[in-house]
N, C-alpha and C positions, 0 to 999 in steps of 0.2 A: 635761204638762197642769197647769193651775193652777185652783184652786177657792177661792172666797171664801165663808166661812160667816158669815152675818149673823143674829145672835140676841142678845137681851139676857140670856139665861141662859148663864153661863160653863160650866156643866156640859153643856148641850146643844151649845154650840160645840165643846167638847172631844170629846164622843161623835161628832158628825158629822165632825169633822176626822179622828179616828182611823179611822172607817169609810172615808173617802175616801182617806186615806193608804194603807190596806191594799190598795186597788185601783189605786194608782199616781199619785194626785194630790199635788202640792205644795199645801198648804193654808195659808190665811191667814184670820184671823177678826177681826171687829169687833162691837161691841155694839149698833149701831143703823144705820138707813139713811143718816143724814147722814155718819157716820164711813165708811160703805161708799163713798159718793160721793166723799169726800175721798181714800180709799185708791185708788179707780179713777183719779181725776184724777192722782194721783202715780205710779201703777204700771201704768196701762194696763188694758185689758180682760182678763178671765179667761175660761177655757173654760166654767166653770160657777159659778153663784152659788146657794147655798141660802139662802132668805130666810124669816125668821119674819114673821108678819103683825103681831103686837102688840108694838111696841117703842116706847120713848120717843123723843122728838125728831123722828124721821121713821120712820113705820111702813112695813111691807113693801110694802103695796099702792102707796103713794106712791112708794117707791123703784122699784118695777117700772115704773110709769108714766114716771118721769123717765128711767130707763135706756132704755126703748123709744123715747123721743122723741129720743135722741141716736144719730145714725148711727154714731158711733165704737164703739158697743156692740152693733151689729146682730147680730153672730155669737155673742154670749154666750147660753148656755142658762140659763134661770132656773127654778129649782125652788122652789116655795113649800112650806115645811115648817112646819105650824102646827096649833094646837089647834082652829082654826075648821073645824067639820065640816058646817055648813049647806051644802046644795047651792047656795044663792044666793051664798054667799061664794066657793065654788069657781068658779062661773061668772064672778063679778066678777074674780077673780084671772086666770083664763084670758083673759078679754076684755081685761084691762089689759096682757097680754103675757107672763104666766107660761107656760112651756112644759109644765110638769107640776105636780102637786099631791100632796103626801103629808101625811097627818094624824098628829099626835102622839097617843099614843105610837107610835113606829115601831120597826122592827127593822133590823138591818144589811142583811138580805136585801131589805127593801123599798127602802132607799136604793140598793142596788146594782141592783135591778130598774129603778128610775126612771132611773138613769144609763144603763142599757142601752136603755131606751125612747127616751131622748133621742138615741141614736145616737152617743154620744161614744166615739171610739176610744181605748182606754187603752193606755199603754205596756206592754211585756212585763214590766218589773220595777218595783216600787214605788220612789218617790223620797221623799226627806226633805221635810218641810214646815216652814213657819215660822208664827209666831203674832205678830199685831200687837196 
């Protein structure tokens, strides 16, 4: 299983990557939505993308809309992980194509619960990840 962590905070990327690696994902991370689109074009779809809303160059909501418009990424699960806590924002993200929504600050158990909710079958043993 592969996951792409998209967040402009290096610390948040590292924390999310570590959580995902502990449950069996190979992880890759980038600092904004445009870099994520380039990464996907070069490496193909991932099983899960964790997407921050507020990022420079291309924000998370725009990234989700672009990904959902591309049939090559139809099977990707998208989890918005953001400080945006207004119910209107949550609705916007879900309507744009996010599969789930988690608010910062988060705990490892919240992220693991969201992965479970998304129905992603994890491998029996964790795998090593990479950082972009």
